[in-house]
Steps between C-alpha positions, in 0.01 A plus 500: 500500500678521833664197648663449835744216526633391836823320550495148631447448865639196664552292807697676771592382844394704800733791553596503137463768237341532162466782253196534280469723199210604285537664163216683332494521124269616229330827429595696808519872542597483864439297811376644822515263793649154464467240765512145615209305639488148626241237562544195713266202477175573676585863553412826335741673271691761692728787421862425578660821385457771246698790367396815322663643194675746727641228720271515801460155649245322709532163670274261673584482868587135467789568263639827628869477563532184293379590151610784280315619194667700228444590139684594187279740311714483188432128482143510632610244751427456867699284737436340832798400706388253762731427789459300817223303342254319720268210426206736527638687199407203286255617238447577138638845443335726247638809341271797454548816300281804455563577136424828327431447132556745220134585451469596863818701490380677187193613690718634776385232741768300674279255682599149413349164435604210722676204346600178664767245444411135491666430834807317614523253784732559791524213742692536823571166654782289627 
């Protein structure tokens, strides 16, 4: 019942910027951590950045200082602002959300269930 829809990625030249968004919809009581992962061809999926419901953030070392993650809890949306993009940032980016459903909340348990977006391609190339 929960869906995560990422915005379109795109082709960006090195040094350029791109902003991704991911909106969660459906039967949602609350969302704990939301994050962005990416997977390049031939590589494992890796965490890019995540953000808790309280706003605490975590970044992969490779993107620190270049990417900024944020969220709008009222809209159940997470954003990833990507600046100073490099060719090695090329990957399919996946949104992730740890969603607390109503049944869980009713039981007084706020642990969530992970949901994934379908992925959006970001290509950094001249």
